[in-house]
C-alpha positions as CSV (number, residue, x, y, z in Angstrom):
1,M,-258.7,-122.8,51.9
2,S,-259.8,-124.8,48.8
3,I,-263.4,-125.1,47.8
4,K,-263.3,-128.8,48.5
5,S,-262.0,-128.2,52.0
6,A,-264.7,-125.5,52.6
7,V,-267.4,-127.9,51.5
8,I,-266.2,-130.7,53.7
9,T,-265.7,-128.5,56.7
10,E,-269.2,-127.1,56.4
11,M,-270.7,-130.5,55.9
12,Q,-269.1,-131.8,59.0
13,M,-270.1,-128.7,61.0
14,I,-273.7,-129.1,60.0
15,A,-273.7,-132.8,60.8
16,D,-272.3,-132.0,64.2
17,E,-274.7,-129.2,64.9
18,H,-277.7,-131.3,64.0
19,G,-276.6,-134.6,65.5
20,I,-276.3,-136.3,62.1
21,D,-274.1,-139.3,61.7
22,M,-272.5,-138.4,58.4
23,R,-270.6,-140.9,56.3
24,P,-266.9,-140.1,55.6
25,P,-266.7,-137.4,53.0
26,T,-265.0,-139.2,50.1
27,D,-265.2,-138.1,46.4
28,D,-267.5,-140.9,45.6
29,L,-269.9,-140.3,48.5
30,V,-273.4,-140.2,47.1
31,L,-275.0,-137.1,48.7
32,V,-278.4,-138.6,49.3
33,E,-276.6,-141.4,51.2
34,S,-274.3,-139.0,53.2
35,G,-276.6,-138.8,56.2
36,L,-277.4,-135.1,55.4
37,D,-281.1,-134.6,54.6
38,S,-282.5,-132.0,52.2
39,L,-282.6,-129.3,55.0
40,A,-279.0,-129.9,55.9
41,L,-278.0,-129.7,52.2
42,A,-279.9,-126.4,51.8
43,I,-278.1,-125.1,54.9
44,L,-274.8,-126.2,53.3
45,V,-275.6,-124.2,50.1
46,A,-276.5,-121.1,52.1
47,R,-273.4,-121.3,54.2
48,L,-271.2,-121.8,51.1
49,E,-272.7,-118.8,49.5
50,E,-271.9,-116.8,52.6
51,K,-268.4,-118.2,53.0
52,L,-267.3,-118.4,49.3
53,G,-269.5,-115.8,47.8
54,L,-270.7,-118.4,45.3
55,D,-274.2,-119.8,44.5
56,P,-273.9,-121.8,41.3
57,F,-277.6,-122.9,41.7
58,T,-279.0,-119.5,41.0
59,A,-276.3,-118.3,38.6
60,A,-276.5,-121.2,36.1
61,D,-279.2,-121.8,33.6
62,D,-278.2,-125.4,33.3
63,F,-275.9,-127.5,35.4
64,P,-274.9,-131.1,35.4
65,S,-276.4,-133.8,37.5
66,I,-275.1,-133.7,41.0
67,V,-274.9,-137.2,42.6
68,T,-271.6,-137.4,44.5
69,L,-269.6,-135.1,46.7
70,E,-267.1,-134.8,43.8
71,D,-269.9,-133.6,41.5
72,F,-271.0,-131.0,44.1
73,V,-267.4,-129.7,44.6
74,R,-266.8,-129.6,40.8
75,L,-270.0,-127.4,40.4
76,Y,-268.6,-124.9,42.8
77,E,-265.1,-125.0,41.3
78,D,-266.4,-124.5,37.8
79,H,-268.6,-121.6,39.0
80,A,-265.6,-120.0,40.7
81,R,-263.7,-119.8,37.3
């Protein structure tokens, strides 16, 4: 499973579990407009760390601005390299 697929799958699972009406997960989806709140996004990061073994937020001293789903996925892909 690709990192992008894992991110989208987890986002949709969290939305379903919390009764969130999430917008379709396109590359240009602005995360703050996705329907997921800050708690849901924190859960997403924790689940991705468990599933992928990656936490780019604690490993990096400096990382780019994350606005869209594409930015978020790219951060994880870059960290995986």
